[in-house]
N, C-alpha and C positions, 0 to 999 in steps of 0.2 A: 468055508464061506464065511465064517466070521472074520477070518484074516483078511479077507477083501473087503470086507465092510468096515473094519477098523482102519485099512488104509485110506478109504474114501472119506471117512468121517472128518469134517472139518475140525480144526484145532480150537480150543477155547480157553478161558480163564478159569482159575479156581476161585472160589468165594474169597479167599485170604488175599488172592492178587487183584480181585476187584475193589476190596476194601482199602487195600493199600494205595491203589490208582486213585480212588476217590478222595482219599485223605491228602496225598499229594497235590491233586487238583484243587482242593479246597484251600490248602496253604498258599499255592501259587495265585489263586484267584483273589484271597485276602490282600497278599503283597501288592498285586496289580491294582486291587480297589483302593488301597491306601495311596498308591503312586497316582492314580487318576485323579483322586480327589485332591491331593497336594498340588497336581497341575493345574486343576480348575481354579483353586484359590490363587495360585501364583497369577494365572492368566487375567483372572478377576482384578488382582491388585494392579497388574500391569495396564490393564485397560482403564482403570480409575486413574492412574497416573497420567496416561496419555491424554484421557478427557481433561484432567485439571491443568496438563500443560498446554493444551488447545485453548482452554479457557483463558489461560493467562496470557498467551501469545495474542489472542484476538483482542483482549481488553487492554493490553499495552500497545498494540497496534493502533487502537480507535483513541487512546490518549495520546499517542504520538501524532496522529493525523490532525486532532482536535488543538492540541498544544503546539504542534510544529508550524502552524499557521494561524497567528493571532493577529487580530485587527489592532493596530497601534493608533487608529483615528482617534484624535483628541476632541473632547467636549468641554464646555464650560464647567469648571469645578463648583463654581458658586462660593468658593472660599473668600473670606475677608481678611484672612491672616497672612502671614508671610508664605503660605504654601502655593504651589503651581495653580495658576488659573485656568489652564487647559490640561485634561487629563484623559487617558483612555478608559474605557469601561473595564475595570480590573478590580474587583472586590476580593482580596486575599486575607484570608485568616487561618488560624491555626488547624482549623478542623473544616474548612469549607473555602470554595474557590468558585468565582463566577467571573466570565469573561466573553468576549465576542471571538469566535474562532470559525475557521472553514471546516464544514462537516464534508466528509467524501460524497461523491455524487451517487445516487442510486435513485430508483423509482419513488417519487413524491418526496425526495429529501435531497439536500445538497446547497452549498453555498454558505454564506455567512449566518451564523446562528447565534442567539444568547445561550450560554452554556453553563451549567453549574454541577460541579463535582462535590459530593457531601455523603454523610453517613445518615442514612434513614432506617427507620424501624420498618420490618417487614413480618410476615407470618412465621418465618423460621429465625427471627431475630435481626441484627443489624445486617444492612446491605450497603454495599458502595453503589451509589446510583448516580448516573450521568443524566441530567435533564436538559432539554433543548428545545427552542423555540425559533422560529424563523426571525431573521433580523428585519426590522422595519424603519431603520433610520433613527429610532429614538435613542437618547444617550444612556438611558439606563432601562432595567427590566426587574420586576420583582414579583410577578405573577406566576411564580414557579409550581404553584399546585396545579396550573392549569397546562403546564409544559408536558411534553412528552417525556418517557424515562426509559432508560436502559440500565438493568442491573449488571454491574461489572464483576462483583464478586459478593459471594455470601457463604456461610455467615461471616460477619466481620464484628469484631469486639470494639475495636478502636481505630481511628484514623488520624494521622498526624502528617501535617504539610509544613513545609520549610520553602523559603525562597532565596536565591543566591543574588546577592549584590554583585553586578558585572565589574564594578569598581574595586571593591575591596576583596571579593571572593568570599565573603563571609555569609553565612546562613542566618535567615531570620524567620521566627514563626509567623511574621506578618509583613505586609507590603503596603506602603514603604516602610523601611526599617525605622524603629523609633529613634529619634536624635539624630536623622540625616535630614540636613537641610535640603530645601528644593532644588537648589542649584547644583548640589551634589548628586542628584539622581540621574539615571541615564536619559538621553534625550528623548528615547521612545516612551519613557516613564515605566517601563516594564523591567522585571527581573531577568537574569540571563537563564535561569533554570527553576524547576520545581522538583523537589523531593516529596515523594508520596511514601509512607510507611504504614502498612497495614498489619493489625493484629487480629488473627482468627482464622483465616483461610487455611484449609488442609488440602495438599501440603503448603506449608508456610511460603508466602511471598517475599521475596528479597526486596528491599528498598528499591523503588523505581525513581530514577533520575530522568526527566525529559527536558531536553533543551527548548526553551521558549523562544520561537522566531517570529518576529513581526512580519506580515505580508510585505512584500517589497514596496508595493505602491504606496502603503500607508506608513512607512517607517520614515520619520523625519531625518534620522541619521544617514540614510542613503542618499544618494546625489539625485539631482533632478532628472525628469523623464527624458527618454530618448524618442526620437521620432522613428515611426516604423512600427513595426508588429511583432509579437512573438507568439509562441504557442505552448500550451501545456499539453504536449502530444501524449496522451495516455495510451500505452500499448494494450491492444486487445487481450483480455484473459486468455492463456492458452493452457491446454491441459497439460499437467505434468505427466511426462511419459517415462514409465519405469520399466525395469527388465522384466520379460515375461517369466512366471513363476516356473520353478524346476519341475520337469515332467516326472512322473512316478513310474517307475518300471513295474509292471505286473508280475508278481512272483507266485507261482502255484506250486505248493508241496506235493511232491510224488508220494502217493500212498501204496503201500504193498497191497496187492489185490487180495491177499490172504489175511490181512490185519482183520481183527474183529470190529464190531460196531462201537465198542467202548472206547477203543484207541482212537478211532475215527473222530469221535465226539471230543475227546480230551484235546486232540491236536488242534481241532477246529475252534475249540473255545480259547486255547492259548494263542493261535494265530489272530483270532479276532481281538482279542484284548490287546495284544502287542501292536496290532494295526491301529487301534483307537489311539493308543498311547503314543505311536510314533506320528500320527496324522496331526493330533493336537500339538505336540511339540513342535513339529515342522511348521504348522501354521502360526504358532506364536513367534517362533524365532524368524520366519520370513517376514513376517509384519514388522517385528522390530528392526531387522536388517534393512528392510525398505526404507522406514522411516527415518532411522539414522544415515543411511547412505545419501538419501534425499536432503536432509537437513545438512550434512556434512557438505555436500556438493554445492549447495546454495551458498552457505557460509563461505567457503573456499572461493567459489566463483565471484560472489560480491567483494570480497576482499581484493582479489586480483583486478576486478574492474575498477574499484575505488583507487588502486593504485595506478593503474593506466590513466585515469582522469587527472590525479595528482601530477603525474609526469607531463601530461599534454597540456594542463593549465600553466604549470611551470614555464614551459616553452612558450606558451602565448603570453605570458608576462614579460619576457625579455624580448620579444619580437619587436623590431621597430616597425613593421607592417603586418598587423594581424589580417588574416583571411577575411575577405569580404564576401566570399561564397563557400559553398560546400569544399571540404577538404577531409581527404582521408588520410590517416596516419597509422602506420604499423608500430605498435609497441610491443617490446619483449619484456617480460618481467617474471622472475623466478622460473624461467625455462618456458613459459608459455607464451605464445604470440598472439596478440590480439589486435583487432581492427578497431579504430577509434575514428568515428565521423564527427568533424567539428562543423558547426553551421551557426552563423549569427542569427539571433532570435528575431532580427527585424525582417527575417524572410517569411513572417507568418503575420497573421491579421491582429492588429491591435484592437482589444474591446473598447479601451478607453479613447483612442484617437481616431478610429475609422469613421468615414462619413457615412450617412443613411444609405447612399447608392452602393457603397462597397459592402455594407452589411446586407443589403438587400440581395446583392449579387451572391454572398456567401449563402443566405438562407435558401435562394432559388437553386443554385448549382449543387452546393454540398448537402444542404438540408432537404432538397426535393420538394420545396413548396412552390405552389403556382406564384406567377410574378406578382399578382395583386396581393396575395396573402403575404408573401416575402416582404414587400414593400411596406406594408401596414405594420408587420411585426418589426421590421428594422427601425421604423419610426417610434415604435413602443419601447424598444431598447435604448434608442437615443434619449428619449423622454425620461426613462427610468434612470440612465446614466447621468443626465446633466440636470435635471430639474430637481431641486430640493424637495424631500418628502414633506407632506402635511401631516405634522405631528399632532397628537392630542393636547388639549389644554394643560394636561399634567406634565407634558414635557418641558424641559428646561429650555429657556429662551436661546441659550448659546448653541443649541443643536439646530436651530433654524438657519437656513441660508447655506447649508452644506449640501453640495450635490453627492449622491451615493457614490458613483464610480465603482467600477469592478475591482475588486481585490484579488480575485480568483475565478478562473473559468467556470467554477462551479456556482458562482453568483448568477449565472444565466438562468438556473432553476427558480430563482427568486422574482423572475419577470413573468408578469402575467401572461399566459398563453404559450409559455415555453415548456414543453414537456421532456420527459427524460429521452424518448426515442429521438427527437430533434437534437437533444444536447449531445447525446452519443456521436451523432453524424458531424456535427461541426466543432465540437471540443478539440480533436486532434489539430485544427487549423487556427486557433486563436490563442491569445494571451492577454493576461491583465497586468502584466509587468511593465509594459510599455505604453507610452502615450505620445502626444505630439501631432504630427501632420497626419498619422495613420496610412502613410503610404508604404507599399511593401517592396522590399529588396528581392527581385526576381531571380537574382544569381543565388540566393540562399532558400529560395521557397521549395518546398515539396510539390510533388505533382498535383496534390489535391488543391493547394492555393493557386497553383498555376492554372489549373482549371477554372477557378473562380475568376481569375483575372482575365482568361480567354473566353469567358461566357460560355463554358461548357465545350469549347472545341478541342476535343481530344487529340485530333490528329496534329493539330499545331503544337499542343502541348508536349506530345511524342517527339515531334521535330525539333523542338527546343531543348528538351532533355537530352536528346542525343548530341546536339551541337555543344551543350554545356559539359557532357561527360567527356567529350573529346578534347575539352579545353580549347574550342575553337574561339578565336577572337572575332569580336563583333557579332555574337550569336544573335539571331534574328528575334527582336522583341516587338515586332509590328503587330503579332496577334493579341497582345495585351493591352488593355485600357491604360493609355498614358496617365490618366488621372488617378490611377490607382498605384503606380510603380514609382520607385525611386532607387537610386544607386547609393553605394556607400555602406560601410560596416556598422558594427555596433559594439558596446562593450559588455553586452550580454550574450552569451553563447549557450548553445545546447550540445552536449556531447553525448553521443550513442557508442556504446562499448558492447562487443560481441566476444564473449569468452567461451571457448570450447570445453565441454564437459564430457563425461562418460557416456557411453551407449548411445552415441549419436545425438546428444542434446546440445543446447546453446543457452548460456545465460546472457540475456539482454538487458542492459542497465542504461538508462536515460538520466542526465543530469543536467540542470540548468545552473549556470553560474554567472555571477556578476563580477567583472574584473576591475571596476572602478575603485580607486583609493578610498578607504574608509567604509567600504561596503560592509567590512566584517570586522569585530573588535579582536578576533583572535587569529585570522588569518589574511593573506594577501587578496583573497577572493571569497566570495561568498556564495555559498550553496543555497539556490532558491528552492529547488524540489528535486526529489530524487524518485525513480520508479523502476523496479526490476521484475523480470519473470523468467521463468525457464520455458524454452519452447523446443520444437525438434529443430536440429541444424537443417541448413538448406540443403536439399537433395537428399535427406534421411528418409 
């Protein structure tokens, strides 16, 4: 009887075996806890680095936007010595800089602003602060305490600024450089670049050099205006598509049915600890791989797109007859085939040359305003553009008599009654780089502008686009208001480059260039603006 009972009795562990198992389990958990703690510290440091890199990227992007489009509009200097009688608003010192620049468009903000970059004291110490106030036509601004502020970096111990003379290439802590005669300054009165060196941010910022580019319409070194219109055709923000995260295959350990409870608990603890470790490491690695892959793709794609633009622009420079309408060019560079669309900028509506009726049609068709409201706002636009602003008695007399004019499409947000929603609808169809008669070259116009010319007749627009795409000679222009249209090309072009990327993505780069002689000090052409984004490829 006892023999059968012993055979059916379940196997067990002795006290020594249990103590050994517990000791081994404690050692294993100690090692795993140390590993998990180290992994958490590494992940925290990585996140801090990523956050600091994002802050640096956003701050430098804002500086590029604000300094990349500087108003070179000149005002009376009030000087009685041999200095220049007309100078732009550009107050440059070794630790502070004030200027008039174009702020990127967003709700409640955009267009020309008075800007000041300087070091200010904050609760946590020194801060690099960008202050900004809307431009009102006055030649100077000094109420910086009332201006809005954006902290770019903190804490900052010291700020050092230098300015490059485009003639000599030398750097100076002030502008104009000491000892340089007025006749030796550049025509625009502005330096070629600004160098910013910060002491204090963690991790440390490298010295930042930003090319200082005057707006094309305000730069006296650029050639005269061109009849027709252009557009700052901003691409809508598209989400960055990344590859789907790797799926995890579920793994279930097979436990012997005869194993005792202690063994099951030990195995489950080990599996749980290892799972937490693997999940944490996998998440961190995946995040880093995705961020690095996305950045690498964008940098590589942008370099390829810039190369394609350079090749096409060089070809345009030597052409005896440049295209007067839309043209597609296939460019192969470094084994990548890219499509480049070339279009004269006078295929779009000029903010500085368009008549009130054309602006009213733009606001009604593209902006979606009622006819009466569109006409009234168009008259307001023309008045803001052409009528000199009424300055306060403290303003310099030399500033009187100057019409504002549009130096960037974002200036629309400075016009009373012009909101961001309306701006977003019409901004892709207008340009501030052109003036003159204000007529539109239909051969180079996108469908949105054609709809304005046709008073919203989409059927006639589709018919004309089909005829133009098939290179039909004598395409029917009867649907468009003849008072708004003109023929002929331009020296200003917009190039759109499509660069195929991995995972069904496409980098789209839009660059406006001026091909006029003397448009740039360093190249046969001048880049007016550049915009790029990553979007899904067509059909993806």
